[in-house]
Biopython code that builds the backbone (N, CA, C, O; Angstrom):
import numpy as np
from Bio.PDB.StructureBuilder import StructureBuilder

atoms = [
    (1, "MET", "N", (0.842, -1.191, 0.000)),
    (1, "MET", "CA", (0.000, 0.000, 0.000)),
    (1, "MET", "C", (0.877, 1.241, 0.000)),
    (1, "MET", "O", (1.969, 1.279, 0.567)),
    (2, "SER", "N", (0.350, 2.229, -0.652)),
    (2, "SER", "CA", (1.086, 3.483, -0.682)),
    (2, "SER", "C", (0.866, 4.238, 0.623)),
    (2, "SER", "O", (-0.081, 3.936, 1.348)),
    (3, "PRO", "N", (1.701, 5.193, 0.935)),
    (3, "PRO", "CA", (1.507, 5.985, 2.157)),
    (3, "PRO", "C", (0.160, 6.712, 2.168)),
    (3, "PRO", "O", (-0.447, 6.889, 3.224)),
    (4, "ARG", "N", (-0.303, 7.133, 0.984)),
    (4, "ARG", "CA", (-1.597, 7.827, 0.907)),
    (4, "ARG", "C", (-2.740, 6.885, 1.261)),
    (4, "ARG", "O", (-3.668, 7.278, 1.967)),
    (5, "GLN", "N", (-2.684, 5.659, 0.785)),
    (5, "GLN", "CA", (-3.715, 4.683, 1.107)),
    (5, "GLN", "C", (-3.722, 4.368, 2.597)),
    (5, "GLN", "O", (-4.790, 4.243, 3.196)),
    (6, "LEU", "N", (-2.559, 4.241, 3.194)),
    (6, "LEU", "CA", (-2.483, 3.996, 4.630)),
    (6, "LEU", "C", (-3.052, 5.170, 5.417)),
    (6, "LEU", "O", (-3.702, 4.984, 6.445)),
    (7, "GLU", "N", (-2.806, 6.363, 4.931)),
    (7, "GLU", "CA", (-3.334, 7.560, 5.595)),
    (7, "GLU", "C", (-4.861, 7.571, 5.538)),
    (7, "GLU", "O", (-5.518, 7.907, 6.523)),
    (8, "LEU", "N", (-5.427, 7.203, 4.382)),
    (8, "LEU", "CA", (-6.885, 7.174, 4.254)),
    (8, "LEU", "C", (-7.513, 6.136, 5.178)),
    (8, "LEU", "O", (-8.608, 6.347, 5.699)),
    (9, "LEU", "N", (-6.821, 5.011, 5.382)),
    (9, "LEU", "CA", (-7.359, 3.973, 6.258)),
    (9, "LEU", "C", (-7.360, 4.400, 7.721)),
    (9, "LEU", "O", (-8.191, 3.932, 8.500)),
    (10, "THR", "N", (-6.449, 5.272, 8.097)),
    (10, "THR", "CA", (-6.397, 5.703, 9.493)),
    (10, "THR", "C", (-7.399, 6.807, 9.784)),
    (10, "THR", "O", (-7.748, 7.033, 10.943)),
    (11, "ILE", "N", (-7.872, 7.502, 8.745)),
    (11, "ILE", "CA", (-8.870, 8.555, 8.925)),
    (11, "ILE", "C", (-10.249, 7.907, 8.910)),
    (11, "ILE", "O", (-10.639, 7.307, 7.908)),
    (12, "VAL", "N", (-10.976, 8.017, 9.986)),
    (12, "VAL", "CA", (-12.323, 7.451, 10.063)),
    (12, "VAL", "C", (-13.319, 8.607, 10.105)),
    (12, "VAL", "O", (-13.306, 9.397, 11.049)),
    (13, "PRO", "N", (-14.182, 8.716, 9.093)),
    (13, "PRO", "CA", (-15.143, 9.813, 9.087)),
    (13, "PRO", "C", (-16.201, 9.625, 10.162)),
    (13, "PRO", "O", (-16.440, 8.512, 10.629)),
    (14, "ALA", "N", (-16.835, 10.733, 10.550)),
    (14, "ALA", "CA", (-17.873, 10.675, 11.583)),
    (14, "ALA", "C", (-19.130, 10.005, 11.058)),
    (14, "ALA", "O", (-19.887, 9.421, 11.833)),
    (15, "SER", "N", (-19.363, 10.081, 9.751)),
    (15, "SER", "CA", (-20.529, 9.434, 9.158)),
    (15, "SER", "C", (-20.235, 9.105, 7.700)),
    (15, "SER", "O", (-19.247, 9.561, 7.125)),
    (16, "LYS", "N", (-21.123, 8.300, 7.120)),
    (16, "LYS", "CA", (-20.967, 7.867, 5.743)),
    (16, "LYS", "C", (-22.349, 7.766, 5.122)),
    (16, "LYS", "O", (-23.310, 7.431, 5.814)),
    (17, "VAL", "N", (-22.469, 8.049, 3.829)),
    (17, "VAL", "CA", (-23.747, 7.998, 3.136)),
    (17, "VAL", "C", (-23.867, 6.650, 2.429)),
    (17, "VAL", "O", (-22.965, 6.238, 1.699)),
    (18, "CYS", "N", (-24.978, 5.977, 2.652)),
    (18, "CYS", "CA", (-25.232, 4.676, 2.031)),
    (18, "CYS", "C", (-25.463, 4.867, 0.537)),
    (18, "CYS", "O", (-26.153, 5.802, 0.130)),
    (19, "LYS", "N", (-24.891, 3.988, -0.283)),
    (19, "LYS", "CA", (-25.051, 4.077, -1.732)),
    (19, "LYS", "C", (-26.448, 3.661, -2.181)),
    (19, "LYS", "O", (-26.876, 4.033, -3.274)),
    (20, "ARG", "N", (-27.159, 2.908, -1.369)),
    (20, "ARG", "CA", (-28.473, 2.417, -1.780)),
    (20, "ARG", "C", (-29.596, 3.318, -1.298)),
    (20, "ARG", "O", (-30.420, 3.763, -2.096)),
    (21, "CYS", "N", (-29.638, 3.592, 0.006)),
    (21, "CYS", "CA", (-30.749, 4.373, 0.558)),
    (21, "CYS", "C", (-30.436, 5.858, 0.681)),
    (21, "CYS", "O", (-31.352, 6.673, 0.799)),
    (22, "GLY", "N", (-29.163, 6.221, 0.655)),
    (22, "GLY", "CA", (-28.770, 7.615, 0.722)),
    (22, "GLY", "C", (-28.781, 8.215, 2.117)),
    (22, "GLY", "O", (-28.591, 9.422, 2.270)),
    (23, "GLU", "N", (-29.001, 7.389, 3.143)),
    (23, "GLU", "CA", (-29.017, 7.894, 4.520)),
    (23, "GLU", "C", (-27.597, 8.098, 5.037)),
    (23, "GLU", "O", (-26.677, 7.358, 4.688)),
    (24, "ASP", "N", (-27.445, 9.104, 5.863)),
    (24, "ASP", "CA", (-26.171, 9.401, 6.492)),
    (24, "ASP", "C", (-26.113, 8.625, 7.807)),
    (24, "ASP", "O", (-26.905, 8.878, 8.715)),
    (25, "ARG", "N", (-25.173, 7.677, 7.909)),
    (25, "ARG", "CA", (-25.096, 6.795, 9.075)),
    (25, "ARG", "C", (-23.679, 6.775, 9.637)),
    (25, "ARG", "O", (-22.725, 7.109, 8.935)),
    (26, "PRO", "N", (-23.539, 6.377, 10.921)),
    (26, "PRO", "CA", (-22.185, 6.247, 11.490)),
    (26, "PRO", "C", (-21.458, 5.061, 10.855)),
    (26, "PRO", "O", (-22.105, 4.144, 10.350)),
    (27, "PRO", "N", (-20.133, 5.068, 10.873)),
    (27, "PRO", "CA", (-19.365, 3.986, 10.229)),
    (27, "PRO", "C", (-19.640, 2.598, 10.805)),
    (27, "PRO", "O", (-19.438, 1.597, 10.116)),
    (28, "ASP", "N", (-20.090, 2.522, 12.035)),
    (28, "ASP", "CA", (-20.381, 1.213, 12.637)),
    (28, "ASP", "C", (-21.586, 0.537, 11.994)),
    (28, "ASP", "O", (-21.789, -0.661, 12.191)),
    (29, "ASP", "N", (-22.395, 1.280, 11.225)),
    (29, "ASP", "CA", (-23.554, 0.705, 10.543)),
    (29, "ASP", "C", (-23.185, 0.069, 9.206)),
    (29, "ASP", "O", (-24.069, -0.302, 8.434)),
    (30, "TYR", "N", (-21.891, -0.059, 8.926)),
    (30, "TYR", "CA", (-21.414, -0.652, 7.682)),
    (30, "TYR", "C", (-20.493, -1.816, 8.010)),
    (30, "TYR", "O", (-19.742, -1.775, 8.985)),
    (31, "PHE", "N", (-20.560, -2.862, 7.177)),
    (31, "PHE", "CA", (-19.658, -3.993, 7.346)),
    (31, "PHE", "C", (-18.242, -3.598, 6.948)),
    (31, "PHE", "O", (-18.068, -2.734, 6.088)),
    (32, "PRO", "N", (-17.222, -4.211, 7.556)),
    (32, "PRO", "CA", (-15.853, -3.972, 7.111)),
    (32, "PRO", "C", (-15.691, -4.463, 5.672)),
    (32, "PRO", "O", (-16.302, -5.453, 5.269)),
    (33, "GLY", "N", (-14.881, -3.776, 4.927)),
    (33, "GLY", "CA", (-14.674, -4.171, 3.540)),
    (33, "GLY", "C", (-13.444, -3.518, 2.963)),
    (33, "GLY", "O", (-12.639, -2.923, 3.679)),
    (34, "SER", "N", (-13.312, -3.638, 1.662)),
    (34, "SER", "CA", (-12.138, -3.086, 1.003)),
    (34, "SER", "C", (-12.418, -1.699, 0.421)),
    (34, "SER", "O", (-11.577, -1.149, -0.291)),
    (35, "GLY", "N", (-13.576, -1.136, 0.713)),
    (35, "GLY", "CA", (-13.897, 0.193, 0.204)),
    (35, "GLY", "C", (-13.104, 1.278, 0.901)),
    (35, "GLY", "O", (-12.249, 1.003, 1.743)),
    (36, "ARG", "N", (-13.391, 2.485, 0.548)),
    (36, "ARG", "CA", (-12.696, 3.607, 1.155)),
    (36, "ARG", "C", (-12.976, 3.616, 2.653)),
    (36, "ARG", "O", (-14.108, 3.378, 3.073)),
    (37, "TYR", "N", (-11.991, 3.878, 3.432)),
    (37, "TYR", "CA", (-12.052, 3.868, 4.893)),
    (37, "TYR", "C", (-12.341, 2.476, 5.446)),
    (37, "TYR", "O", (-12.719, 2.338, 6.609)),
    (38, "GLY", "N", (-12.167, 1.453, 4.628)),
    (38, "GLY", "CA", (-12.304, 0.083, 5.093)),
    (38, "GLY", "C", (-13.729, -0.367, 5.363)),
    (38, "GLY", "O", (-13.949, -1.288, 6.149)),
    (39, "ARG", "N", (-14.693, 0.267, 4.726)),
    (39, "ARG", "CA", (-16.102, -0.115, 4.894)),
    (39, "ARG", "C", (-16.746, -0.320, 3.534)),
    (39, "ARG", "O", (-16.307, 0.262, 2.542)),
    (40, "VAL", "N", (-17.799, -1.157, 3.480)),
    (40, "VAL", "CA", (-18.522, -1.371, 2.229)),
    (40, "VAL", "C", (-19.435, -0.182, 1.946)),
    (40, "VAL", "O", (-19.604, 0.685, 2.804)),
    (41, "GLY", "N", (-20.020, -0.133, 0.762)),
    (41, "GLY", "CA", (-20.815, 1.022, 0.356)),
    (41, "GLY", "C", (-22.243, 1.036, 0.866)),
    (41, "GLY", "O", (-22.840, 2.105, 0.997)),
    (42, "ARG", "N", (-22.810, -0.149, 1.161)),
    (42, "ARG", "CA", (-24.199, -0.214, 1.630)),
    (42, "ARG", "C", (-24.240, -0.396, 3.143)),
    (42, "ARG", "O", (-23.398, -1.086, 3.718)),
    (43, "CYS", "N", (-25.223, 0.228, 3.780)),
    (43, "CYS", "CA", (-25.390, 0.062, 5.226)),
    (43, "CYS", "C", (-25.910, -1.345, 5.516)),
    (43, "CYS", "O", (-26.345, -2.048, 4.603)),
    (44, "ARG", "N", (-25.866, -1.752, 6.770)),
    (44, "ARG", "CA", (-26.285, -3.109, 7.147)),
    (44, "ARG", "C", (-27.748, -3.408, 6.799)),
    (44, "ARG", "O", (-28.027, -4.480, 6.261)),
    (45, "PRO", "N", (-28.695, -2.499, 7.086)),
    (45, "PRO", "CA", (-30.084, -2.803, 6.705)),
    (45, "PRO", "C", (-30.262, -2.964, 5.190)),
    (45, "PRO", "O", (-30.996, -3.848, 4.748)),
    (46, "CYS", "N", (-29.601, -2.124, 4.397)),
    (46, "CYS", "CA", (-29.693, -2.246, 2.936)),
    (46, "CYS", "C", (-29.035, -3.532, 2.468)),
    (46, "CYS", "O", (-29.539, -4.197, 1.563)),
    (47, "ASN", "N", (-27.920, -3.882, 3.074)),
    (47, "ASN", "CA", (-27.226, -5.112, 2.719)),
    (47, "ASN", "C", (-28.121, -6.322, 2.991)),
    (47, "ASN", "O", (-28.162, -7.255, 2.190)),
    (48, "ALA", "N", (-28.834, -6.309, 4.110)),
    (48, "ALA", "CA", (-29.751, -7.408, 4.439)),
    (48, "ALA", "C", (-30.911, -7.453, 3.450)),
    (48, "ALA", "O", (-31.334, -8.534, 3.042)),
    (49, "ALA", "N", (-31.428, -6.287, 3.061)),
    (49, "ALA", "CA", (-32.538, -6.239, 2.116)),
    (49, "ALA", "C", (-32.125, -6.780, 0.747)),
    (49, "ALA", "O", (-32.893, -7.497, 0.105)),
    (50, "VAL", "N", (-30.922, -6.440, 0.300)),
    (50, "VAL", "CA", (-30.422, -6.930, -0.986)),
    (50, "VAL", "C", (-30.237, -8.445, -0.933)),
    (50, "VAL", "O", (-30.591, -9.146, -1.881)),
    (51, "ALA", "N", (-29.692, -8.946, 0.156)),
    (51, "ALA", "CA", (-29.490, -10.393, 0.299)),
    (51, "ALA", "C", (-30.828, -11.128, 0.281)),
    (51, "ALA", "O", (-30.942, -12.198, -0.317)),
    (52, "LYS", "N", (-31.839, -10.558, 0.934)),
    (52, "LYS", "CA", (-33.165, -11.179, 0.964)),
    (52, "LYS", "C", (-33.783, -11.174, -0.429)),
    (52, "LYS", "O", (-34.367, -12.173, -0.846)),
    (53, "GLU", "N", (-33.663, -10.061, -1.155)),
    (53, "GLU", "CA", (-34.196, -9.979, -2.520)),
    (53, "GLU", "C", (-33.538, -11.010, -3.425)),
    (53, "GLU", "O", (-34.220, -11.686, -4.196)),
    (54, "GLN", "N", (-32.211, -11.136, -3.336)),
    (54, "GLN", "CA", (-31.497, -12.087, -4.173)),
    (54, "GLN", "C", (-31.897, -13.520, -3.853)),
    (54, "GLN", "O", (-32.014, -14.350, -4.755)),
    (55, "ARG", "N", (-32.107, -13.813, -2.575)),
    (55, "ARG", "CA", (-32.532, -15.166, -2.191)),
    (55, "ARG", "C", (-33.913, -15.470, -2.739)),
    (55, "ARG", "O", (-34.150, -16.567, -3.243)),
    (56, "LEU", "N", (-34.832, -14.510, -2.647)),
    (56, "LEU", "CA", (-36.198, -14.725, -3.116)),
    (56, "LEU", "C", (-36.277, -14.811, -4.636)),
    (56, "LEU", "O", (-37.189, -15.451, -5.160)),
    (57, "GLN", "N", (-35.350, -14.187, -5.359)),
    (57, "GLN", "CA", (-35.358, -14.243, -6.822)),
    (57, "GLN", "C", (-35.109, -15.657, -7.328)),
    (57, "GLN", "O", (-35.680, -16.060, -8.340)),
    (58, "ASP", "N", (-34.269, -16.407, -6.641)),
    (58, "ASP", "CA", (-33.969, -17.773, -7.063)),
    (58, "ASP", "C", (-34.062, -18.689, -5.845)),
    (58, "ASP", "O", (-33.059, -19.217, -5.365)),
    (59, "LEU", "N", (-35.268, -18.861, -5.366)),
    (59, "LEU", "CA", (-35.499, -19.604, -4.132)),
    (59, "LEU", "C", (-35.133, -21.080, -4.247)),
    (59, "LEU", "O", (-34.638, -21.673, -3.289)),
    (60, "ASP", "N", (-35.372, -21.673, -5.407)),
    (60, "ASP", "CA", (-35.028, -23.094, -5.582)),
    (60, "ASP", "C", (-33.525, -23.314, -5.450)),
    (60, "ASP", "O", (-33.090, -24.279, -4.822)),
    (61, "LYS", "N", (-32.740, -22.432, -6.033)),
    (61, "LYS", "CA", (-31.284, -22.538, -5.945)),
    (61, "LYS", "C", (-30.822, -22.360, -4.496)),
    (61, "LYS", "O", (-29.922, -23.062, -4.035)),
    (62, "ALA", "N", (-31.444, -21.416, -3.783)),
    (62, "ALA", "CA", (-31.086, -21.175, -2.388)),
    (62, "ALA", "C", (-31.437, -22.388, -1.526)),
    (62, "ALA", "O", (-30.671, -22.768, -0.641)),
    (63, "ARG", "N", (-32.572, -22.982, -1.783)),
    (63, "ARG", "CA", (-32.974, -24.165, -1.008)),
    (63, "ARG", "C", (-32.048, -25.343, -1.285)),
    (63, "ARG", "O", (-31.704, -26.097, -0.375)),
    (64, "ALA", "N", (-31.648, -25.499, -2.541)),
    (64, "ALA", "CA", (-30.713, -26.578, -2.885)),
    (64, "ALA", "C", (-29.374, -26.357, -2.184)),
    (64, "ALA", "O", (-28.760, -27.308, -1.699)),
    (65, "ARG", "N", (-28.928, -25.121, -2.130)),
    (65, "ARG", "CA", (-27.675, -24.794, -1.439)),
    (65, "ARG", "C", (-27.805, -25.089, 0.056)),
    (65, "ARG", "O", (-26.867, -25.598, 0.671)),
    (66, "ASP", "N", (-28.964, -24.773, 0.643)),
    (66, "ASP", "CA", (-29.184, -25.050, 2.062)),
    (66, "ASP", "C", (-29.201, -26.555, 2.342)),
    (66, "ASP", "O", (-28.644, -27.013, 3.340)),
    (67, "ARG", "N", (-29.847, -27.321, 1.449)),
    (67, "ARG", "CA", (-29.876, -28.778, 1.624)),
    (67, "ARG", "C", (-28.476, -29.374, 1.524)),
    (67, "ARG", "O", (-28.114, -30.268, 2.288)),
    (68, "ALA", "N", (-27.696, -28.867, 0.572)),
    (68, "ALA", "CA", (-26.327, -29.376, 0.398)),
    (68, "ALA", "C", (-25.482, -29.058, 1.631)),
    (68, "ALA", "O", (-24.691, -29.893, 2.071)),
    (69, "TYR", "N", (-25.644, -27.854, 2.194)),
    (69, "TYR", "CA", (-24.901, -27.487, 3.398)),
    (69, "TYR", "C", (-25.287, -28.419, 4.551)),
    (69, "TYR", "O", (-24.425, -28.902, 5.287)),
    (70, "ARG", "N", (-26.586, -28.663, 4.696)),
    (70, "ARG", "CA", (-27.042, -29.536, 5.783)),
    (70, "ARG", "C", (-26.497, -30.956, 5.623)),
    (70, "ARG", "O", (-26.137, -31.603, 6.606)),
    (71, "ALA", "N", (-26.438, -31.432, 4.384)),
    (71, "ALA", "CA", (-25.909, -32.775, 4.140)),
    (71, "ALA", "C", (-24.419, -32.847, 4.484)),
    (71, "ALA", "O", (-23.953, -33.855, 5.016)),
    (72, "ARG", "N", (-23.679, -31.791, 4.184)),
    (72, "ARG", "CA", (-22.239, -31.775, 4.482)),
    (72, "ARG", "C", (-21.956, -31.581, 5.967)),
    (72, "ARG", "O", (-20.951, -32.076, 6.476)),
    (73, "ASN", "N", (-22.831, -30.869, 6.661)),
    (73, "ASN", "CA", (-22.603, -30.507, 8.065)),
    (73, "ASN", "C", (-23.776, -30.966, 8.931)),
    (73, "ASN", "O", (-24.387, -30.164, 9.638)),
    (74, "LEU", "N", (-24.080, -32.242, 8.871)),
    (74, "LEU", "CA", (-25.272, -32.764, 9.519)),
    (74, "LEU", "C", (-25.261, -32.564, 11.035)),
    (74, "LEU", "O", (-26.262, -32.130, 11.605)),
    (75, "GLU", "N", (-24.162, -32.869, 11.682)),
    (75, "GLU", "CA", (-24.104, -32.734, 13.142)),
    (75, "GLU", "C", (-24.238, -31.270, 13.571)),
    (75, "GLU", "O", (-24.932, -30.963, 14.541)),
    (76, "LYS", "N", (-23.586, -30.394, 12.861)),
    (76, "LYS", "CA", (-23.666, -28.964, 13.167)),
    (76, "LYS", "C", (-25.096, -28.457, 12.965)),
    (76, "LYS", "O", (-25.594, -27.673, 13.773)),
    (77, "ALA", "N", (-25.759, -28.900, 11.891)),
    (77, "ALA", "CA", (-27.129, -28.481, 11.623)),
    (77, "ALA", "C", (-28.076, -29.023, 12.695)),
    (77, "ALA", "O", (-28.983, -28.318, 13.136)),
    (78, "ARG", "N", (-27.869, -30.256, 13.107)),
    (78, "ARG", "CA", (-28.717, -30.837, 14.150)),
    (78, "ARG", "C", (-28.542, -30.095, 15.479)),
    (78, "ARG", "O", (-29.513, -29.833, 16.188)),
    (79, "ALA", "N", (-27.290, -29.763, 15.802)),
    (79, "ALA", "CA", (-27.028, -29.027, 17.045)),
    (79, "ALA", "C", (-27.693, -27.652, 17.009)),
    (79, "ALA", "O", (-28.244, -27.201, 18.013)),
    (80, "ALA", "N", (-27.643, -26.992, 15.863)),
    (80, "ALA", "CA", (-28.278, -25.674, 15.729)),
    (80, "ALA", "C", (-29.796, -25.788, 15.851)),
    (80, "ALA", "O", (-30.433, -24.951, 16.490)),
    (81, "ALA", "N", (-30.378, -26.825, 15.238)),
    (81, "ALA", "CA", (-31.824, -27.026, 15.323)),
    (81, "ALA", "C", (-32.244, -27.332, 16.761)),
    (81, "ALA", "O", (-33.270, -26.848, 17.238)),
    (82, "ARG", "N", (-31.443, -28.131, 17.430)),
    (82, "ARG", "CA", (-31.738, -28.479, 18.823)),
    (82, "ARG", "C", (-31.662, -27.242, 19.716)),
    (82, "ARG", "O", (-32.525, -27.038, 20.570)),
    (83, "ALA", "N", (-30.643, -26.427, 19.521)),
    (83, "ALA", "CA", (-30.495, -25.195, 20.309)),
    (83, "ALA", "C", (-31.657, -24.238, 20.031)),
    (83, "ALA", "O", (-32.170, -23.591, 20.944)),
    (84, "ASN", "N", (-32.064, -24.157, 18.770)),
    (84, "ASN", "CA", (-33.182, -23.289, 18.405)),
    (84, "ASN", "C", (-34.478, -23.786, 19.046)),
    (84, "ASN", "O", (-35.297, -22.985, 19.497)),
    (85, "TYR", "N", (-34.662, -25.105, 19.084)),
    (85, "TYR", "CA", (-35.855, -25.677, 19.704)),
    (85, "TYR", "C", (-35.923, -25.294, 21.180)),
    (85, "TYR", "O", (-36.958, -24.819, 21.646)),
    (86, "TRP", "N", (-34.847, -25.493, 21.910)),
    (86, "TRP", "CA", (-34.859, -25.209, 23.342)),
    (86, "TRP", "C", (-34.953, -23.719, 23.631)),
    (86, "TRP", "O", (-35.497, -23.311, 24.657)),
    (87, "LYS", "N", (-34.430, -22.924, 22.741)),
    (87, "LYS", "CA", (-34.496, -21.473, 22.919)),
    (87, "LYS", "C", (-35.922, -20.951, 22.738)),
    (87, "LYS", "O", (-36.351, -20.033, 23.437)),
    (88, "ASN", "N", (-36.650, -21.547, 21.789)),
    (88, "ASN", "CA", (-37.957, -21.002, 21.415)),
    (88, "ASN", "C", (-39.148, -21.841, 21.867)),
    (88, "ASN", "O", (-40.287, -21.506, 21.543)),
    (89, "ARG", "N", (-38.920, -22.898, 22.589)),
    (89, "ARG", "CA", (-40.043, -23.751, 22.984)),
    (89, "ARG", "C", (-40.936, -23.050, 23.995)),
    (89, "ARG", "O", (-40.499, -22.179, 24.748)),
    (90, "ARG", "N", (-42.167, -23.445, 23.988)),
    (90, "ARG", "CA", (-43.124, -22.873, 24.945)),
    (90, "ARG", "C", (-43.381, -23.921, 26.020)),
    (90, "ARG", "O", (-43.596, -25.099, 25.732)),
    (91, "VAL", "N", (-43.355, -23.473, 27.227)),
    (91, "VAL", "CA", (-43.586, -24.381, 28.355)),
    (91, "VAL", "C", (-45.074, -24.605, 28.480)),
    (91, "VAL", "O", (-45.854, -23.660, 28.599)),
    (92, "GLN", "N", (-45.463, -25.879, 28.453)),
    (92, "GLN", "CA", (-46.890, -26.210, 28.583)),
    (92, "GLN", "C", (-47.168, -26.615, 30.024)),
    (92, "GLN", "O", (-46.362, -27.297, 30.656)),
    (93, "ASN", "N", (-48.297, -26.196, 30.526)),
    (93, "ASN", "CA", (-48.665, -26.513, 31.914)),
    (93, "ASN", "C", (-49.272, -27.865, 32.035)),
    (93, "ASN", "O", (-49.636, -28.282, 33.135)),
]
sb = StructureBuilder()
sb.init_structure("model")
sb.init_model(0)
sb.init_chain("A")
sb.init_seg("    ")
for serial, (resi, resn, name, xyz) in enumerate(atoms, 1):
    if name == "N":
        sb.init_residue(resn, " ", resi, " ")
    sb.init_atom(name, np.array(xyz, "f"), 0.0, 1.0, " ", f" {name:<3s}", serial, name[0])
structure = sb.get_structure()
């Protein structure tokens, strides 16, 4: 890296404007990345919205990817499901 690039990385602005929604937000509302000042261009809520839209556009592909992950990591998936069950279960009288 050049000295100028290192200097830019050490300067942290008080706020940043999201490229998608245009809102002025603090730098903590952005994921770390390779963009200017070491942050990505979209804020976290916009990033989540884009990810959700992309998943819904090709839901069959996303489901196939999820099934393949579960098949490769069966014990991890079972442990997560078990933890989710105990976390969200309702106590019956």
